[in-house]
All heavy atoms as an XYZ file, in Angstrom:
859
protein
N     -54.663     54.741      4.192
C     -53.734     53.675      4.265
C     -52.984     53.684      5.601
O     -53.036     54.665      6.353
C     -52.825     53.586      3.025
C     -51.654     54.551      3.065
O     -51.124     54.902      4.071
N     -51.181     54.881      1.862
N     -52.238     52.616      5.889
C     -51.623     52.496      7.214
C     -50.511     53.510      7.468
O     -50.415     53.969      8.614
C     -51.098     51.079      7.389
C     -52.190     50.080      7.496
O     -53.272     50.327      8.017
N     -52.001     48.895      6.921
N     -49.753     53.896      6.413
C     -48.740     54.858      6.620
C     -49.326     56.245      6.981
O     -48.876     56.881      7.877
C     -47.886     55.011      5.357
C     -46.798     56.116      5.346
C     -45.823     55.916      6.561
C     -46.071     56.078      4.039
N     -50.404     56.593      6.290
C     -51.107     57.839      6.585
C     -51.592     57.836      8.006
O     -51.408     58.779      8.792
C     -52.311     58.039      5.649
C     -53.122     59.261      5.969
C     -52.820     60.471      5.312
C     -54.116     59.289      6.925
C     -53.537     61.633      5.601
C     -54.798     60.434      7.219
C     -54.522     61.591      6.569
O     -55.211     62.730      6.860
N     -52.204     56.717      8.450
C     -52.761     56.655      9.824
C     -51.608     56.710     10.836
O     -51.789     57.346     11.858
C     -53.546     55.344     10.010
C     -54.867     55.415      9.202
O     -55.401     56.483      8.969
N     -55.329     54.290      8.844
N     -50.565     56.060     10.574
C     -49.405     56.100     11.483
C     -48.895     57.509     11.667
O     -48.668     57.960     12.803
C     -48.249     55.180     11.032
O     -48.730     53.859     10.947
C     -47.038     55.248     11.912
N     -48.697     58.229     10.601
C     -48.195     59.615     10.637
C     -49.253     60.542     11.303
O     -48.951     61.383     12.145
C     -47.819     60.157      9.237
C     -47.283     61.560      9.366
C     -46.774     59.236      8.632
N     -50.518     60.354     10.925
C     -51.584     61.183     11.461
C     -51.625     61.079     12.951
O     -51.590     62.109     13.651
C     -52.906     60.721     10.814
C     -54.079     61.424     11.334
C     -54.505     62.636     10.826
C     -54.910     60.871     12.332
C     -55.636     63.327     11.279
C     -56.037     61.506     12.786
C     -56.373     62.754     12.282
N     -51.660     59.895     13.481
C     -51.779     59.718     14.955
C     -50.444     60.065     15.688
O     -50.506     60.533     16.786
C     -52.216     58.290     15.319
C     -53.696     58.185     14.974
C     -54.245     57.486     13.939
C     -54.782     58.809     15.663
N     -55.619     57.671     13.946
C     -55.948     58.441     15.001
C     -54.843     59.677     16.750
C     -57.192     58.877     15.410
C     -56.059     60.087     17.164
C     -57.286     59.762     16.486
N     -49.321     59.904     14.996
C     -48.052     60.310     15.612
C     -48.040     61.870     15.679
O     -47.615     62.392     16.742
C     -46.842     59.790     14.779
O     -46.917     58.395     14.727
C     -45.532     60.251     15.387
N     -48.491     62.554     14.661
C     -48.559     64.029     14.752
C     -49.453     64.499     15.914
O     -49.152     65.496     16.564
C     -49.065     64.562     13.422
C     -48.082     64.546     12.238
C     -48.764     64.827     10.927
C     -46.921     65.476     12.477
N     -50.522     63.760     16.152
C     -51.451     64.095     17.218
C     -50.880     63.718     18.608
O     -50.761     64.597     19.487
C     -52.823     63.460     16.983
C     -53.507     64.071     15.731
C     -53.726     63.629     18.255
C     -54.702     63.327     15.283
N     -50.451     62.519     18.730
C     -50.039     62.013     20.014
C     -48.676     62.497     20.482
O     -48.453     62.752     21.621
C     -50.145     60.491     20.058
C     -51.504     59.966     19.895
C     -51.603     58.469     19.744
O     -50.631     57.819     19.424
N     -52.799     57.910     19.912
N     -47.729     62.526     19.546
C     -46.375     62.937     19.941
C     -46.039     64.381     19.506
O     -45.206     65.052     20.070
C     -45.350     62.003     19.297
C     -45.412     60.617     19.863
C     -44.345     59.718     19.275
C     -44.401     58.294     19.844
N     -43.483     57.391     19.209
N     -46.761     64.853     18.421
C     -46.467     66.186     17.893
C     -47.379     67.263     18.459
O     -47.114     68.439     18.253
N     -48.401     66.849     19.173
C     -49.282     67.823     19.827
C     -50.244     68.550     18.832
O     -50.863     69.520     19.231
N     -50.385     68.033     17.612
C     -51.314     68.675     16.683
C     -52.743     68.244     16.946
O     -52.989     67.211     17.511
C     -50.973     68.363     15.226
C     -49.589     68.792     14.686
C     -49.446     68.444     13.233
C     -49.386     70.272     14.893
N     -53.680     69.080     16.554
C     -55.091     68.676     16.560
C     -55.342     67.786     15.352
O     -54.563     67.827     14.416
C     -55.995     69.932     16.496
O     -55.826     70.539     15.141
C     -55.744     70.939     17.614
N     -56.448     67.049     15.387
C     -56.773     66.203     14.228
C     -56.820     67.012     12.917
O     -56.356     66.638     11.885
C     -58.064     65.592     14.554
C     -58.026     65.473     16.042
C     -57.339     66.701     16.493
N     -57.425     68.234     13.036
C     -57.528     69.072     11.859
C     -56.157     69.508     11.329
O     -55.891     69.581     10.142
C     -58.439     70.287     12.125
C     -59.890     69.963     12.441
C     -60.127     69.507     13.886
O     -59.253     69.596     14.754
N     -61.267     68.865     14.126
N     -55.322     69.921     12.262
C     -53.972     70.368     11.880
C     -53.173     69.212     11.317
O     -52.440     69.423     10.346
C     -53.264     70.988     13.098
N     -53.323     68.047     11.840
C     -52.594     66.876     11.323
C     -53.066     66.537      9.907
O     -52.260     66.294      9.028
C     -52.789     65.649     12.232
N     -54.371     66.593      9.723
C     -54.945     66.347      8.409
C     -54.427     67.391      7.395
O     -54.022     67.017      6.266
C     -56.436     66.361      8.464
C     -57.133     65.997      7.166
C     -58.616     65.941      7.283
O     -59.202     66.294      8.322
N     -59.284     65.447      6.218
N     -54.393     68.617      7.790
C     -53.921     69.697      6.965
C     -52.456     69.497      6.595
O     -52.008     69.689      5.455
C     -54.163     71.080      7.605
C     -53.882     72.219      6.674
C     -54.807     72.300      5.449
O     -55.998     71.854      5.557
O     -54.283     72.736      4.385
N     -51.695     69.091      7.529
C     -50.250     68.891      7.385
C     -49.962     67.748      6.359
O     -49.022     67.792      5.620
C     -49.616     68.551      8.730
C     -48.175     68.126      8.694
C     -47.194     69.275      8.737
N     -45.850     68.891      8.459
C     -45.027     68.411      9.350
N     -45.430     68.259     10.633
N     -43.802     68.092      9.047
N     -50.845     66.764      6.377
C     -50.636     65.617      5.534
C     -51.250     65.718      4.107
O     -50.973     64.907      3.196
C     -51.183     64.292      6.166
C     -50.391     63.875      7.396
C     -51.156     62.762      8.164
C     -49.003     63.469      7.033
N     -52.087     66.741      3.957
C     -52.822     66.915      2.694
C     -51.754     67.073      1.540
O     -50.842     67.869      1.616
C     -53.664     68.181      2.757
C     -54.584     68.358      1.555
C     -55.356     69.655      1.632
C     -56.322     69.641      2.805
N     -57.150     70.852      2.854
N     -51.907     66.261      0.556
C     -51.109     66.314     -0.686
C     -49.683     65.639     -0.484
O     -48.918     65.686     -1.417
N     -49.456     65.005      0.607
C     -48.120     64.364      0.825
C     -48.117     62.969      0.113
O     -49.104     62.295     -0.032
C     -47.800     64.163      2.278
O     -48.790     63.373      2.919
C     -47.648     65.501      3.039
N     -46.947     62.587     -0.274
C     -46.699     61.288     -0.856
C     -46.045     60.393      0.229
O     -45.675     60.871      1.324
C     -45.777     61.365     -2.045
C     -46.258     62.265     -3.198
C     -45.189     62.428     -4.227
C     -47.538     61.755     -3.755
N     -45.916     59.144     -0.065
C     -45.346     58.134      0.907
C     -43.959     58.603      1.402
O     -43.722     58.530      2.619
C     -45.222     56.780      0.278
O     -46.483     56.236      0.052
N     -43.144     59.078      0.521
C     -41.818     59.572      0.906
C     -41.877     60.725      1.892
O     -41.070     60.790      2.835
N     -42.828     61.635      1.684
C     -43.005     62.769      2.572
C     -43.423     62.274      3.970
O     -42.942     62.736      4.979
C     -44.101     63.715      2.053
C     -43.824     64.241      0.651
O     -42.616     64.493      0.358
O     -44.774     64.339     -0.145
N     -44.347     61.325      4.015
C     -44.821     60.826      5.273
C     -43.692     60.053      6.052
O     -43.528     60.230      7.265
C     -45.986     59.849      5.092
C     -47.206     60.559      4.569
C     -48.363     59.531      4.324
C     -49.487     60.112      3.584
N     -49.219     60.336      2.116
N     -42.890     59.275      5.308
C     -41.740     58.621      5.910
C     -40.737     59.631      6.463
O     -40.175     59.466      7.585
C     -41.016     57.723      4.910
C     -41.680     56.371      4.784
O     -41.896     55.684      5.752
N     -42.045     56.013      3.521
N     -40.535     60.707      5.722
C     -39.592     61.796      6.192
C     -40.155     62.470      7.458
O     -39.332     62.747      8.348
C     -39.413     62.783      5.066
C     -38.383     63.896      5.404
C     -37.000     63.320      5.700
O     -36.614     62.282      5.199
O     -36.286     63.973      6.477
N     -41.423     62.756      7.547
C     -42.004     63.325      8.768
C     -41.754     62.416      9.917
O     -41.285     62.832     11.017
C     -43.491     63.591      8.578
C     -43.739     64.726      7.570
C     -44.178     63.905      9.909
C     -45.146     64.881      7.114
N     -42.044     61.090      9.785
C     -41.846     60.169     10.871
C     -40.387     60.137     11.317
O     -40.070     60.171     12.499
C     -42.284     58.791     10.451
C     -43.772     58.504     10.432
C     -44.031     57.105      9.911
C     -44.363     58.673     11.853
N     -39.494     60.067     10.354
C     -38.102     59.904     10.690
C     -37.450     61.149     11.208
O     -36.827     61.165     12.264
C     -37.305     59.350      9.515
C     -35.909     58.917      9.864
C     -35.727     57.777     10.598
C     -34.807     59.684      9.518
C     -34.446     57.372     10.933
C     -33.541     59.305      9.864
C     -33.330     58.145     10.580
N     -37.662     62.294     10.534
C     -36.944     63.519     10.870
C     -37.552     64.150     12.107
O     -36.802     64.826     12.948
C     -36.922     64.510      9.738
O     -38.238     64.917      9.383
N     -38.830     64.020     12.352
C     -39.469     64.699     13.481
C     -39.633     63.784     14.713
O     -39.715     64.253     15.846
C     -40.755     65.272     13.089
C     -40.703     66.374     12.044
C     -41.972     66.995     11.661
O     -42.914     66.996     12.461
O     -42.092     67.425     10.475
N     -39.756     62.434     14.476
C     -40.040     61.559     15.611
C     -39.048     60.384     15.649
O     -39.294     59.469     16.536
C     -41.490     61.072     15.462
C     -42.524     62.163     15.370
C     -43.055     62.540     14.167
C     -42.844     62.875     16.553
C     -43.976     63.591     14.120
C     -43.750     63.903     16.470
C     -44.317     64.276     15.236
N     -38.043     60.360     14.859
C     -37.054     59.348     14.843
C     -37.684     57.915     14.735
O     -37.233     56.949     15.360
C     -36.167     59.394     16.089
C     -34.862     58.645     15.913
O     -34.341     58.590     14.836
N     -34.347     58.135     16.989
N     -38.665     57.807     13.856
C     -39.366     56.555     13.635
C     -39.120     56.129     12.168
O     -39.409     56.843     11.233
C     -40.880     56.668     13.885
C     -41.655     55.447     13.412
C     -41.185     57.003     15.288
N     -38.528     54.898     11.990
C     -38.342     54.350     10.681
C     -39.529     53.419     10.437
O     -39.675     52.348     11.024
C     -37.048     53.577     10.587
C     -36.793     53.043      9.214
O     -37.669     52.808      8.436
N     -35.519     52.837      8.922
N     -40.464     53.890      9.583
C     -41.666     53.115      9.270
C     -41.371     51.703      8.857
O     -42.135     50.753      9.210
C     -42.490     53.837      8.275
C     -43.898     53.239      8.003
C     -44.875     53.321      8.973
C     -44.175     52.565      6.814
C     -46.149     52.802      8.719
C     -45.428     52.031      6.557
C     -46.365     52.110      7.562
O     -47.616     51.594      7.330
N     -40.295     51.451      8.128
C     -39.972     50.123      7.644
C     -39.619     49.175      8.829
O     -39.633     47.976      8.593
C     -38.844     50.170      6.617
C     -39.316     50.851      5.356
O     -40.435     50.708      4.921
N     -38.399     51.655      4.746
N     -39.306     49.736      9.981
C     -38.980     48.873     11.135
C     -40.171     48.604     12.007
O     -40.089     47.863     12.978
C     -37.909     49.515     11.966
C     -36.572     49.537     11.261
O     -36.312     48.825     10.339
N     -35.708     50.504     11.647
N     -41.364     49.164     11.679
C     -42.564     48.883     12.410
C     -43.029     47.436     12.160
O     -42.693     46.874     11.124
C     -43.679     49.865     12.023
C     -43.313     51.327     12.355
C     -43.263     51.548     13.849
O     -44.236     51.224     14.562
O     -42.233     52.084     14.303
N     -43.779     46.894     13.040
C     -44.285     45.545     12.874
C     -45.100     45.423     11.572
O     -45.803     46.378     11.148
C     -45.244     45.178     14.051
C     -44.556     45.039     15.412
C     -45.639     44.858     16.458
C     -43.588     43.888     15.476
N     -44.980     44.299     10.885
C     -45.668     44.142      9.636
C     -47.183     44.321      9.821
O     -47.883     44.884      8.929
C     -45.405     42.736      9.056
C     -45.964     42.604      7.664
C     -45.526     41.311      6.985
O     -45.949     40.220      7.376
O     -44.743     41.397      6.021
N     -47.774     43.914     10.961
C     -49.147     44.053     11.166
C     -49.539     45.530     11.152
O     -50.633     45.870     10.690
C     -49.499     43.466     12.514
C     -51.019     43.540     12.878
C     -51.381     42.970     14.182
O     -50.492     42.610     14.982
N     -52.611     42.807     14.406
N     -48.669     46.388     11.684
C     -48.953     47.844     11.685
C     -48.735     48.417     10.256
O     -49.474     49.365      9.932
C     -48.043     48.578     12.688
C     -48.182     48.077     14.139
C     -47.192     48.854     15.029
C     -49.580     48.317     14.627
N     -47.843     47.883      9.496
C     -47.603     48.406      8.169
C     -48.603     47.923      7.172
O     -48.998     48.615      6.241
C     -46.173     48.085      7.731
C     -45.090     48.842      8.441
C     -43.741     48.568      7.892
N     -43.306     47.230      8.288
C     -43.024     46.260      7.422
N     -43.102     46.436      6.116
N     -42.639     45.028      7.885
N     -48.936     46.665      7.287
C     -49.786     46.018      6.273
C     -51.267     45.915      6.698
O     -52.099     45.653      5.833
C     -49.269     44.614      5.935
C     -47.847     44.562      5.498
C     -47.705     45.224      4.092
C     -46.234     45.111      3.677
N     -46.014     45.742      2.398
N     -51.543     45.977      7.965
C     -52.909     45.841      8.460
C     -53.255     44.315      8.631
O     -52.343     43.449      8.492
N     -54.430     44.091      8.931
C     -54.873     42.663      9.136
C     -55.932     42.318      8.166
O     -56.901     43.082      7.952
C     -55.369     42.498     10.590
O     -54.345     42.864     11.512
C     -55.845     41.032     10.873
N     -55.833     41.144      7.537
C     -56.779     40.616      6.595
C     -57.336     39.305      7.150
O     -56.531     38.513      7.624
C     -56.136     40.380      5.242
O     -55.556     41.559      4.767
C     -57.148     39.856      4.236
N     -58.639     39.179      7.147
C     -59.266     37.954      7.656
C     -59.870     37.230      6.445
O     -60.722     37.894      5.777
C     -60.302     38.284      8.753
C     -59.558     38.913      9.964
C     -61.030     37.003      9.202
C     -60.496     39.371     11.028
N     -59.544     36.010      6.245
C     -60.031     35.276      5.124
C     -60.495     33.850      5.618
O     -60.129     33.466      6.712
C     -59.063     35.117      3.961
C     -57.832     34.235      4.449
C     -58.614     36.438      3.431
C     -56.901     33.820      3.348
N     -61.264     33.220      4.801
C     -61.599     31.771      5.085
C     -60.853     30.966      3.953
O     -60.839     31.360      2.817
C     -63.096     31.526      4.976
C     -63.838     32.169      6.111
C     -65.258     31.725      6.181
C     -65.892     32.287      7.445
N     -66.751     31.416      8.045
N     -60.304     29.866      4.435
C     -59.671     28.915      3.474
C     -59.750     27.557      4.075
O     -59.852     27.318      5.244
C     -58.287     29.313      3.120
C     -57.243     29.292      4.233
C     -55.879     29.629      3.747
N     -54.965     29.824      4.830
C     -53.875     30.573      4.771
N     -53.554     31.209      3.668
N     -53.104     30.691      5.843
N     -59.650     26.594      3.137
C     -59.684     25.171      3.570
C     -58.318     24.761      3.997
O     -57.288     25.031      3.314
C     -60.158     24.302      2.429
C     -61.607     24.574      2.035
C     -62.105     23.622      0.941
C     -63.455     24.013      0.473
N     -64.494     24.053      1.414
N     -58.250     24.099      5.177
C     -56.950     23.654      5.724
C     -57.128     22.269      6.279
O     -58.178     21.839      6.742
C     -56.506     24.581      6.849
C     -56.149     25.991      6.378
C     -55.466     26.824      7.380
O     -55.463     26.438      8.571
O     -54.873     27.824      7.018
N     -56.028     21.509      6.222
C     -56.055     20.153      6.770
C     -55.839     20.174      8.225
O     -54.954     20.805      8.770
C     -54.900     19.395      6.085
O     -54.866     18.032      6.578
N     -56.752     19.513      8.958
C     -56.762     19.509     10.402
C     -56.516     18.066     10.878
O     -57.096     17.132     10.434
C     -58.107     19.953     10.934
C     -58.498     21.289     10.425
C     -58.117     19.964     12.486
C     -57.608     22.430     10.816
N     -55.473     17.908     11.694
C     -55.122     16.594     12.245
C     -56.123     16.210     13.335
O     -56.368     16.936     14.250
C     -53.715     16.663     12.822
C     -53.115     15.323     13.115
C     -52.559     14.735     11.805
C     -51.398     13.871     12.171
N     -50.892     13.187     11.043
N     -56.752     15.048     13.192
C     -57.719     14.559     14.112
C     -57.043     13.756     15.213
O     -55.888     13.328     15.047
C     -58.772     13.677     13.391
C     -59.434     14.384     12.198
S     -60.242     15.908     12.599
C     -61.691     15.294     13.408
N     -57.691     13.484     16.294
C     -57.152     12.706     17.464
C     -56.807     11.311     17.046
O     -55.814     10.695     17.610
C     -58.181     12.638     18.610
C     -58.343     13.995     19.288
O     -57.434     14.855     19.142
O     -59.354     14.228     19.913
N     -57.525     10.746     16.051
C     -57.190      9.340     15.669
C     -56.044      9.300     14.643
O     -55.763      8.236     14.135
C     -58.413      8.670     15.114
C     -58.963      9.381     13.844
O     -58.314     10.314     13.309
N     -60.098      8.957     13.384
N     -55.401     10.430     14.373
C     -54.287     10.458     13.451
C     -54.641     10.786     12.016
O     -53.782     11.043     11.150
N     -55.903     10.740     11.681
C     -56.357     11.109     10.336
C     -56.406     12.597     10.143
O     -56.426     13.343     11.126
C     -57.750     10.472     10.069
C     -57.793      8.960     10.047
C     -59.198      8.463      9.756
O     -60.021      9.175      9.234
O     -59.430      7.273     10.075
N     -56.514     13.001      8.916
C     -56.601     14.392      8.654
C     -57.963     14.661      7.951
O     -58.420     13.848      7.165
C     -55.492     14.927      7.739
O     -54.261     14.855      8.452
N     -58.546     15.804      8.196
C     -59.794     16.224      7.535
C     -59.607     17.657      7.058
O     -58.936     18.401      7.738
C     -61.027     16.075      8.476
C     -61.291     14.679      8.915
C     -62.733     14.572      9.350
C     -62.966     13.144      9.701
N     -64.219     12.669      9.393
N     -60.246     17.962      5.993
C     -60.187     19.307      5.451
C     -61.413     20.109      6.040
O     -62.522     19.639      5.938
C     -60.187     19.321      3.894
C     -60.264     20.749      3.378
C     -59.005     18.591      3.381
N     -61.066     21.197      6.591
C     -62.127     22.074      7.208
C     -61.889     23.510      6.740
O     -60.770     23.923      6.492
C     -62.014     22.002      8.716
C     -62.331     20.698      9.340
C     -63.850     20.425      9.277
N     -64.163     19.228     10.039
C     -64.631     18.134      9.487
N     -64.796     18.040      8.221
N     -64.943     17.076     10.229
N     -62.952     24.273      6.697
C     -62.819     25.689      6.388
C     -62.461     26.413      7.690
O     -63.134     26.199      8.707
C     -64.181     26.260      5.832
O     -64.454     25.548      4.633
C     -64.033     27.704      5.555
N     -61.411     27.162      7.641
C     -60.907     27.879      8.785
C     -60.909     29.382      8.497
O     -60.706     29.824      7.376
C     -59.490     27.449      9.103
C     -59.300     25.983      9.495
C     -59.968     25.659     10.829
O     -59.734     26.332     11.852
N     -60.730     24.609     10.861
N     -61.192     30.143      9.529
C     -61.028     31.584      9.426
C     -59.591     31.901      9.870
O     -59.147     31.483     10.935
C     -62.035     32.297     10.398
O     -63.312     31.945      9.997
C     -61.876     33.829     10.290
N     -58.890     32.608      9.005
C     -57.462     32.838      9.190
C     -57.195     34.328      9.238
O     -57.691     35.103      8.398
C     -56.619     32.217      8.128
C     -55.139     32.401      8.326
C     -56.962     30.743      7.933
N     -56.422     34.753     10.222
C     -56.044     36.215     10.330
C     -54.644     36.339      9.829
O     -53.675     35.596     10.220
C     -56.061     36.624     11.812
C     -55.698     37.994     12.069
C     -55.740     38.313     13.575
O     -56.769     38.068     14.192
O     -54.746     38.866     14.088
N     -54.449     37.240      8.872
C     -53.091     37.411      8.208
C     -52.650     38.852      8.312
O     -53.524     39.771      8.249
C     -53.192     37.015      6.703
C     -53.709     35.674      6.379
C     -53.993     35.517      4.860
C     -52.723     34.602      6.847
N     -51.395     39.030      8.493
C     -50.787     40.375      8.424
C     -49.745     40.302      7.328
O     -48.602     39.915      7.561
C     -50.131     40.765      9.747
O     -51.123     40.904     10.730
N     -50.157     40.624      6.129
C     -49.278     40.477      4.977
C     -49.585     41.405      3.900
O     -50.687     42.096      3.946
C     -49.296     38.995      4.443
S     -50.932     38.521      3.863
N     -48.810     41.451      2.843
C     -49.064     42.308      1.710
C     -50.051     41.593      0.790
O     -49.811     40.554      0.235
C     -47.721     42.468      0.942
C     -47.864     43.290     -0.328
O     -48.913     43.881     -0.566
O     -46.868     43.316     -1.084
N     -51.251     42.262      0.646
C     -52.280     41.655     -0.191
C     -52.238     42.243     -1.627
O     -53.042     41.845     -2.449
C     -53.682     41.776      0.402
C     -54.131     43.223      0.474
C     -53.750     41.067      1.719
C     -55.595     43.397      0.826
N     -51.301     43.150     -1.832
C     -51.177     43.755     -3.201
C     -50.324     42.887     -4.042
O     -50.564     42.782     -5.247
C     -50.641     45.199     -3.045
C     -51.660     46.047     -2.330
C     -50.380     45.752     -4.476
C     -51.204     47.472     -1.965
N     -49.313     42.333     -3.489
C     -48.352     41.515     -4.261
C     -48.928     40.211     -4.727
O     -49.978     39.745     -4.304
N     -48.207     39.578     -5.611
C     -48.678     38.297     -6.231
C     -48.731     37.121     -5.249
O     -49.561     36.245     -5.339
C     -47.753     37.891     -7.376
C     -47.883     38.809     -8.571
O     -48.935     39.503     -8.687
O     -46.988     38.899     -9.405
N     -47.818     37.085     -4.289
C     -47.729     35.938     -3.396
C     -48.995     35.640     -2.653
O     -49.463     34.472     -2.619
C     -46.567     36.131     -2.394
C     -46.413     34.909     -1.483
C     -45.291     35.032     -0.478
O     -44.503     36.021     -0.500
N     -45.190     34.074      0.393
N     -49.661     36.679     -2.115
C     -50.932     36.529     -1.433
C     -51.946     35.828     -2.298
O     -52.630     34.868     -1.942
C     -51.426     37.806     -0.877
C     -52.830     37.680     -0.304
C     -52.979     37.281      1.031
C     -53.932     38.025     -1.032
C     -54.254     37.124      1.588
C     -55.229     37.917     -0.471
C     -55.375     37.483      0.837
N     -52.065     36.307     -3.556
C     -53.057     35.788     -4.487
C     -52.713     34.409     -5.006
O     -53.592     33.592     -5.280
C     -53.291     36.809     -5.592
C     -53.814     38.087     -5.003
C     -53.125     39.207     -4.803
C     -55.102     38.298     -4.470
N     -53.920     40.131     -4.198
C     -55.144     39.579     -3.970
C     -56.226     37.503     -4.341
C     -56.295     40.163     -3.332
C     -57.368     38.064     -3.743
C     -57.384     39.339     -3.273
N     -51.457     34.128     -5.123
C     -51.004     32.801     -5.524
C     -51.279     31.731     -4.463
O     -51.647     30.604     -4.730
C     -49.520     32.772     -5.888
C     -49.236     33.518     -7.142
C     -47.749     33.830     -7.372
O     -46.938     33.496     -6.471
O     -47.413     34.359     -8.455
N     -51.208     32.160     -3.229
C     -51.464     31.280     -2.067
C     -52.970     31.184     -1.753
O     -53.394     30.263     -1.037
C     -50.751     31.763     -0.811
C     -49.227     31.632     -0.899
C     -48.449     32.293      0.246
O     -49.183     32.855      1.141
O     -47.264     32.173      0.269
N     -53.744     32.125     -2.234
C     -55.249     32.115     -1.953
C     -56.030     32.335     -3.253
O     -56.889     33.208     -3.290
C     -55.511     33.212     -0.929
C     -54.755     33.006      0.352
O     -55.154     32.121      1.111
N     -53.755     33.785      0.587
N     -55.853     31.477     -4.275
C     -56.578     31.680     -5.507
C     -58.105     31.563     -5.339
O     -58.854     32.111     -6.208
C     -56.037     30.652     -6.461
C     -55.496     29.577     -5.537
C     -55.006     30.293     -4.287
N     -58.555     30.836     -4.313
C     -59.990     30.644     -4.105
C     -60.678     32.005     -3.863
O     -61.881     32.084     -4.090
C     -60.187     29.716     -2.934
C     -59.739     30.272     -1.608
N     -58.380     30.326     -1.257
C     -60.382     30.829     -0.578
C     -58.235     30.862     -0.057
N     -59.466     31.211      0.349
N     -59.999     33.056     -3.453
C     -60.565     34.333     -3.244
C     -61.001     35.018     -4.518
O     -61.819     35.968     -4.500
C     -59.641     35.243     -2.400
C     -59.282     34.745     -1.012
C     -58.254     35.675     -0.379
C     -60.524     34.625     -0.190
N     -60.432     34.552     -5.626
C     -60.751     35.165     -6.929
C     -61.903     34.479     -7.652
O     -62.393     34.921     -8.653
C     -59.511     35.188     -7.866
C     -58.337     35.936     -7.279
C     -57.112     35.777     -8.161
C     -58.700     37.459     -7.194
N     -62.344     33.327     -7.058
C     -63.452     32.549     -7.656
C     -64.778     33.113     -7.155
O     -64.921     33.342     -5.922
C     -63.338     31.065     -7.262
C     -64.491     30.272     -7.794
C     -62.005     30.514     -7.736
N     -65.699     33.405     -8.048
C     -67.023     33.910     -7.558
C     -67.612     32.937     -6.516
O     -67.507     31.726     -6.661
C     -67.871     33.956     -8.852
C     -66.833     34.134     -9.927
C     -65.655     33.296     -9.535
N     -68.301     33.441     -5.540
C     -68.805     32.649     -4.415
C     -69.700     31.499     -4.883
O     -69.641     30.408     -4.355
C     -69.549     33.609     -3.500
C     -70.171     32.901     -2.314
C     -69.359     32.470     -1.259
C     -71.509     32.610     -2.243
C     -69.851     31.822     -0.170
C     -72.052     31.917     -1.118
C     -71.191     31.587     -0.052
O     -71.700     30.908      1.030
N     -70.501     31.734     -5.918
C     -71.434     30.639     -6.323
C     -70.766     29.431     -6.859
O     -71.324     28.341     -6.974
C     -72.427     31.229     -7.349
C     -71.784     31.631     -8.668
C     -72.849     32.199     -9.590
N     -72.243     32.709    -10.796
C     -71.744     33.906    -10.987
N     -71.758     34.757     -9.989
N     -71.217     34.295    -12.136
N     -69.401     29.511     -7.216
C     -68.731     28.398     -7.693
C     -67.950     27.606     -6.603
O     -67.338     26.610     -6.925
C     -67.726     28.787     -8.801
C     -68.419     29.373     -9.993
C     -68.188     30.697    -10.387
C     -69.332     28.679    -10.717
C     -68.789     31.268    -11.476
C     -69.964     29.219    -11.833
C     -69.727     30.528    -12.184
O     -70.325     31.042    -13.280
N     -67.946     28.059     -5.398
C     -67.204     27.398     -4.310
C     -67.936     26.169     -3.777
O     -69.085     26.042     -3.830
C     -66.953     28.363     -3.163
C     -65.991     29.498     -3.531
C     -65.862     30.416     -2.313
C     -64.625     28.994     -3.880
């Protein structure tokens, strides 16, 4: 997950650990432990990091209305890059088409 990766690379780049040592240090840690390592050792508050770094990037296709030069609108399938929480309900409520089997689209 992104929190693990953030702490892992911070331990290597700022903490001077080897990848093996960083992995060993993180073995068995929970989210709270990782947040504490970042804050107490590197003065980094993970919650203040950019959402893209905390949530990652999701690329989906969805139908969107596109304004044409003549003033009309057409619906087109667009590839959209999102940096958001895909675990929570809001993402799925805004993108219910992702739950429909492909053959029904």
